[in-house]
N, C-alpha and C positions, 0 to 999 in steps of 0.2 A: 420726032416730038416738037412742038411749038415752046419756045423758050419762054419760062415763067420767072418773074421778081418775087423774093422771098421776103416777106416780111422782115425791115432792120432786126436785130436781137444786139442786145449787148451781154455778155457774161463776162463777168469777173470783175476785176476792178476799172474802173472807170475814172480817168482822170481828164479835171475838167480845167483850161487855162482859159480863166476870166473869171467872173462873178456869178455864182447861181442864186437866183433872187427867188421870192414866193409865188410869183406869178408862171415863172418856169416849173413849177411842180403841181398837181393837180390832184384829186382826193384818190385815196387809193392805189395813186401809181406807184409808190415809194415805199417799202416796209421801213419802219420805225430802226431794226437794224443796218439798214443803210447808211443813218447818219452817226455823226460822231458828235458827241455836244448838244445838237440841237432839240431832241427830240423832249427834255425835262433841265429846266433848268433850276437849282434850288439857292438862295441866297439867308446866310443868317445875319442877323442885327440881335444886339445886345444893348442892353441899359440898365442903370441904377439912380440909386442918391437923390430921386426927387421926391419932395414933401408936400403933401398935398393938405392943407387945412378945410375946414367944414365951409359946406358946398362953392366951393370954389373948383373951376374948371383948372385942370394943371393938363400941359400937353406932356406928356412922361417919355416921349419917344417921337422923331422926323425922320423919315427915311423915305426912298424911291423905289422903286418895281421898274427896272432898266428896261427897256425895248425888247423884245424877242431876238433871238440870234437868227441871223438868216430873215430876220420881217416876216418870221411865220407866226401864224395866227393859233394863238395857244389859250388853254384854260389858264386863268390866274386865280390863286388861292393864297390866303393871309391868314397864318395861325396864331396867334398870341399867348403867351402863355407868364404871370403877372405874380409875383411874389411879394407879399406887404406885411408890415408890419405897424399896427395900432396899438399906442400908447393911452393910456386915458387917465390913468395917476391915481386911481380909486380901486378900492377892494371890490366894489360893487361892479356885477355883470351890465353891460351896455349893450343895448341894442337899437340898429339903426339899419341903414341901407347903403351899399357902397355899387359904384356906377362905371361901367367900363365900357370905352366907346373903339370902333376903328372907325376913321374918317380919312375923305379923299379928295383932293382937289379936283373937283369936277373940270376937262379939259378945255378948251377955248379954241383948238385949231382942227379940233373934228367932231363932228354929230356925239352926242352922248350916249345914243344908243345904236341898237345895233337889231338888225332883222334878225325872227328869229324862224319866221316860215308864215305859208298860207293856210292860217285855220279855217277849221268846216265845225260848224254848229252838232252839237249831240246833244246836250237836252241842258237841265237846269233841276240838278239833284237837287240842291236845298234852298230855298228861297235866298235870294242877293247872291247867285254865284250863277254864274254860264260855264256849259262843261264843255271847251271844244277839244279838235285835235287838230295836228301836223302830222301829216305823213312822214317816215320815216324816224329814225332814233335821233333827236335832238335836244335832250337833256340837257347837255353842255351848254344850249345857247340862253339857257335861263341862267340866274343867279341873285343876287341879292336885289332890292329894290322893287321894283313895279315891273309892270309889261302894260302894251295896250298899242293904242295907234300911235303914229309917230310924235302927237303931241297928247295923246291922253294917257293918262297913269290910272292903272286899277293895281290892288294887292291880287295876287293868287295864291292859292292852295292846293293838294294832293296832285302833284305833281307825278305824273306816273308813265312808261312803258309799256308798252304791250307788244307782245310779237306777234307775228303769221294772225292777226284776226283775221276771222274768214267772213267775206262779203256775201250778200245776195245770192242766190241759189241760182245758176244759171241754164241748169239742165231742165227743159220742158216734161212732166211727168217722167221724170226719173223713177217712180214707186209702180208704174204701170197700171195704172188703175183704170176701169172701162178700156176704152176703145183705145190703142195703142196707136193707131197705122195711121192716126195723121200725125204724128212727131216723130216716128221712128220708120223707116226705111231697112229694107230686108234686103242681102245681095246672097246671092248662090244658094238660097233657101228658103224656108216658109219661116214667118215670126206669129206666134200664136201669144196669146192674155192666158196666163195658166194659172190656175186657183182667182183669178182676178185681183191678182198683186206681182207674178211675175211676169218676164221675160223669157218665153224659150224660143230658142232657135233651133232648127231641124234642117240636119243636111238634106239636100237633094238628090236624085239618081243621076245628075254629073258629079263630077271629083274634083271640081274645085273647092274655092274657101265658101263656108257657108259663116255670114253674122251678119249682124244690122248695128246701124248707126244712128246719129244726131247731130245736123249740126250745130257748131257754138259759136258766139263771137265773143273775141279776147282781144285784147291788147297784147302787140309786141314786146317782147322784153319783160312783161310783169311775171309774176308766180300764181299757180294756181294749185289747188288742193283738189285730185281726182280722189274720188273712192265709187268703189261697187261691192257687194255681196254678189257673192255664188252662192247659189242652191242647190242641196242634196238631192232633189228631184230632178235627176239627170241621169242619162244612159251614156253618156262621155263626158270626156274631159273639155276645157274651154279658157278662154284667154281674152284677156281685158285691153283696148288697144287706146290710145290717144293718136290719130294724125292729122297730117295736114292736107289730106285729099280725101275723097272716099275708098280711097285704095289702101289698104293693110299695110300692104308695102312700102308706104309712105310714114308709116309709123314712127313717133317722136318719143313713144312708151309701149311697150307690151310687157305685160306681165306672167309670172311663170305658169304655165301648164295644171290649172286645178284638174284635181280627178271629180270623177261622178260624184262621190258621195262628199265632196267638200262642200263646205258653207264658210270658208273663212273668207273676211272682209279684205279687199284690197286698197292701199292708200297710197299713194304719190303726189309729191311736191315737185310740177311739172313747169319750166319757166320757156315762155312761147318763143320759139326763134325770131329772129329778125324779119320784119316783113310779113309775118304771118298776122290774119285778121280772123281768122276762123281754122276751130278745131273741128276734131270729129271724135264726138265719144263712140266705141265700138264694143260690142260683146258679140266671140267668133265661138261656134263648136270646132275643134279641132279636128275631129276624126271626120273619113273620106265616105264612111259607111253609110249608103243609102237609109234614112231615116232615124240616125242616130242625133240625140238632143242633148243640150246644157241650157239650164236654168238661170236667170239673173235676176237679181232686184237692186232698189236703192241706189240707183245711178246719180251721181253725182259731183259737181264740180264748182266753186269755189274760187272766187280770186282772193288772194292774202296779201293782206297788209299791214306793216308795218309802222303803227302807230304812238305819238306822243301823246298823252291827253295831260291836261291841265282846269282847274276850275277856276275861273278870273270873275272877280267880284263888279256885280250890275251897279253899283252906286255909282253916280253919275252915267248911268245908261251903259248897255252894253256894248260890246267894241269889236262883236263879230257879228254879223249879218246873220239870221235865219235861214235867209234863201241863197246866199251868193258869199262863197271863202272870201276870210278876209286878211290882209297882211297884218300880220302884228308884228310888235318889238319889245325888247327887253331895256329898260330904264334900270341900268344899273345905281343910276343917282338919285331917280325921283323926278321933280320938275325942278332941281337946285339950279341954278344961274350958271353958266363958264366961268371958272375964276374962283368959285367959290367951295365951301368947305362941305362937305354931304356926308352924314354918319352912316355908313352903308351898315352897322352892327353895332348894337348896344345890349350890353349882359347887365342884368341889374343881379345882386346878392344880397339878400335878408341876412343880418351875420349879428350874433351877437358875444360878448367879447367875454374873455377871463377877464380876472381881475389884472388889473394894472396893464400886463402886455398882451398883445394874441397875433401869432403868425396866421393868416390866410391865404388861399393859391384862388386864384379867377382866368377864367381861360375863355376866348372869344377867338371866332374865327369868321372869315368873310369870303365866298367864291363867288369874284366879281363877273363871272361869265368871261366870253373866249373876246380876246384883244390881242393887239401889237405891241402899243404905243407905251410910253416910257408915262410913268403914274406917279405924281406926287402923293405920297400918306402920311400919317399921324395916328398914334396913340394918345386919348384922354382917359382922364377920370376925375371923379370927385366922390363926394360924401356926407353923410349928416350926422356925422358925431360929432353934436357941436360942440365946441370947445380944444376938441381934440385932433392930433394930427396923426396923419399915416404918411409911413417913411418906404418908399418902393428900397426892396432887398436884393431882388434881380429880375429882368424884365428880356423876355426871348419874344423874337419878332422870326418867322420864318416864313419866304415867299415860294411860290410855285409856279413858274409857269410850266405847263406842260401838256403836250400835240394830244387833239382828241379826235383825232381822226378826218379832218376835213380841212379846208384851206375858205372858210365863210365869213363873208366880210360886209354883208350888203345891209 
């Protein structure tokens, strides 16, 4: 027996004598429970005793989001909870507005944008917006601010994820209408069109396997949904297969053996093996008796793609070509220049006071997208109660940096 080297594996505890950096960690290579303290970081901030006069911007609190542990790229989230007291000095009720802002100082030593992915045009669902999609689940690459090219800035909406979206039909004449000899090949038996809508494979007088197939071009490593119907217009049991050759013995999927009276639909998600560019969808009559038959219908093979959809404003021009996929970026700070303060979240509350004194609560949050650098932040507020003052009772800021399952940096 020839000597073979097995793939190296590590089981149990691994001691690293040195520094483990993010460049040594690949997406999906290490699960979160293998880390200690690096998967999620939470930081608590507290502020109080700030007074705010009429129409005056007041900084309630300044703080920093630390660089991430192990220099890992993580989703960054800020949540603010602000409790205030309004003193009007009158028995009358007074109505006006209060503003709360989360601001971040735009970095100067790194690009202020981060790549989302290659976007493909889908449609124009409503006037003023273009719907595009990026392959995969990339929701965490979006956040507050805008999206666009590297130097174009557009608002966006309707961000959502669709898993296993079926693509174009790859099987030709899988419904077996009209002549089927052009697209389908019989082996070990005869193939006929039954009732103008079924494929009937009949065993011949040899004892070899009787089946029919069609070659379909596919992409290695991609997932496909295979489905087909069995017909009860059969005299023997039958099976469905997907093979990497015209031989059933090379099947990468085989269904259960359906009885002659079965009209069941068979469905299976298949991952195409490495190096495979063609598969063969097959229907087999599993009896070796001369003249036994099994009928099939509705053969289908469709590529499955996970997609993240988003509608991007076309004000200023569409950022994704309708004919060529285009790289898009997340701009958490919009077009603000490096070193300046950018408002990433603004909350407005219309408020009517009680006589003399009123307590209130406002909340704001901001998801900044994925990043790993230190960020300087501040909370500011103002109000339009003329001649009155707001005093901060309590203010809490919670900052979270959380691994999102990828080390995406571009």
